[in-house]
N, C-alpha and C positions, 0 to 999 in steps of 0.2 A: 636550929636545923632548917634547911630550906626545903621547899617542895616543888614539884613539877606536875603540871597538868598538860600533857601532850598526848595526842593519839594519831596513829597512822592507820588508815583503813583502805583496803582494796575491795572493790566490788563493782556492781553494775547499777547504773542509774535506773530507778524505777519509773521516772517521769522526766520530761524536759523541765529544767529549772524554771520556776515561775517567779516573775518579778513582782514584789509587793512593796508597800510603804508602811513605815511605822506610824503611830499616831502623830508623831512630830513631823512626819513627811520625809524621813530618811529612807532611801531606797535600799533594798536587799533582795537576794534571791533565796528561794526555798526549794528543796528537792529531797528525794529519798534515795538511799543507797542500800542495795541488798548485798550482804556478805554470806558466804556459805561455809559450813563446816561438815566434813565427811568423816566417818569412822566405821569400823567393823563392830557389829554387835556380838553377843555371846555365841550366836549361830554362824559366825564368820560371814555374815551378809552385810553389804554396805548400806549404811543409812546416811541421810543428809538432813541438816537443819539450815533454814534460812533465817537470818536476823536482819531486820529492817532498821536503818538508822536515819534520823531526821537531820538534814544538813541545812545550815544557814551560811550564806556567803555574804560577808560584810566588808572584808578588807578590799582596798582598791585593786590589788592584783587579782584576787579571786573574782571580783565583780567583772573585770575585763575578760578573764578566761572563760567564765561560765556562759557567756552569751552564745558560744558556738557549740555547746554540748547538746546531746540528744538522748532520748530514752534508749536504754539498753547499752549505752556506751560504757566501756570498762575504764575505771578511774582509780587513782590512788590519791587520797586526800590527807592533808596534814593540818591538824587543828587542835582544838581543846574541847573538853566536855564541859558543858554549862548546864547546871540544874536550875530549874525554876519551878515556882508553885503557882497554880491557877485554880480557880473555882469552877467546878462543873455545873451542869444544869440543875442538879439536885442540891447545890450549895455546899458540896463537900470539896475540901482542898485536895488537889492531886499534885504530886511531884512528877516532873518529866525531865528527861535529859535530851539535849541536842548536841550536835557537833558543830562548833563554830569554825568554819574552814578558813584557814589562813593562806594555804597554797594548794594546788592540785596539779596532777599530771594525768594525761590520757595514756592508757596502756594500749599499745598496738600489738595484736596477736600475730605471730608468724607461723 
C-alpha cells in the first residue's frame, strides 16, 4: 500500500518570510501562516479559531517566489507535513510539525 503526505493550506502570512541558514550553510526561508475556521455554536452565534502553521521554503521554486511576499498577504501553499523532535531548555524532547512548502500562489481578493 502506498501513502501520500501532501497538504494544501490557504491563509495569511503572519510575518515577512525570514531568510536563514542551516548548520551546513544551506539557505531557506521561514514564515508563519494563519488559517481560520468559523462555525456557529449551540446558541447560533459565530465563533472563530485561528491556527498557526510554521512554513519552511526549501525548493528552488518556492525560494524564488517567497522573496516578494509580505506580512498579511493571502497565500495558498502546497507542501508536505514534516515532523521532527528537538530538546527544549529543560532537556525534554518535544515533537513539532512544520509545512515544507514546494509551491505557492498568492491570492488576489476581488
